[in-house]
N, C-alpha and C positions, 0 to 999 in steps of 0.2 A: 502493499500499500502506500503510494506515495503523499510526503508528510505538506502542508503548504508552506513552505522555504519561505516564499513571498511573506509573507506574515510572522515567520521565525524573530524574532527581533535579534538576536545570535547572527543569522545569514544578514540582517539591514547593520548591521552595526560592523558588521566586516566589510563590506561594502563601502562605509563611512571612513573605515579606518585605510583602506585597500586607496582611496581616491584620496585621503588626506595624504598617501606617499607614509603613511603609517606598517608596509607591511609584512614587519614580524607581528605585531598587531592583531593586523588582520587574519594572518595564518592562524594565530593561537585560539581567533575566537571562531572561524570555520570548523576547527579538530573538534573543539565542543561538540558545534551543531553535526559535522562529519560522523560522529562517533553514533549518533544515532538516527543518522539515514541510511537507505534501501536502493537496491538497483540503479535505474539512470541519475538520480538525484543525487546518490551518496560519490558516486561518480565523475555527474557535474561541478561538487565540493573542492572531490580530490585536484581535479584540476584546475580554479579557484585558487584553493591552498597551494600547488605547485607555482603557480602562475607569482602569487603575491611571495614566495621561497624565494621564485627565480630575481624580482625586482630588489629583495634583500641582499642577496648575494652577489648581484653589480653594485648593487652600494657599498659595500662590501670590498670591491675591487675582484671579487670570486667573479672572472667573465665566463672560464670554463666551465662552473657550477649551471650558474643562470644559463648558458642556454640550453646545457642538458636539463635542465629541471621545465625548461618555460617548453622543449619538443613535447617530452613527458607530459605537460600539461594540455598541451592544443592538440593532444591523442584523448584526453582525456576527455577535453570539452568539447570532439568531434561528434559525436553521433547525438549530440543534444538541439529541436531547432534553433532555429536563428532568435525568436524570442524566447528567453527561457526562464522561470524562476525570477520571475518583473524583469527581465532585465534586458538589452537589445545584445544581444550573446555572439550575433554573427560580426556588430562590431565590433564589438572585443575584442574577436578572435584574433580580425581581420589588424586588427590596430597589436596584438599581442607578437602578431607572425612581422612586419614589419620592424617593432624594435627589435624582435630576435635577429634579424635580418641586418638590421642597420649596425647590432653589438657582436656582430660575427664581422662584419665590413669595418671595425672600429670604429664608428660613429657613434656621438653621443644623442642619441631622445629622450625628448619628452616622454616620461610615463605613460601608459594608458590609464585611461581610465572607463569607470563602470557607468554606460548609462541606463540609468534608472527608467523603466515605464512608465506612465502618467496614468 
């Protein structure tokens, strides 16, 4: 059974933290939500957690770890529809792929943000 992620305070708090570039804290909050989830939502949350940790790794200079985790995160987000759990997921996937490609190419790019559906 799917839980209502969009109404989960922990999930929404993780989005706010991610968008505020507090990636480590976002990953910690989402892990609590992830533990209670199942199926596609569990995989989706795992992808968000991996993206957040990738951003954290980049901020500490661990480019190899950032690229590796982002690749795994994108794989976990791939099965979800374009709009999922109250966010514009396809826009996020595109931004995350572009961020990773820039990082591989030695560029510094603005961190993606998670667009919330109205």
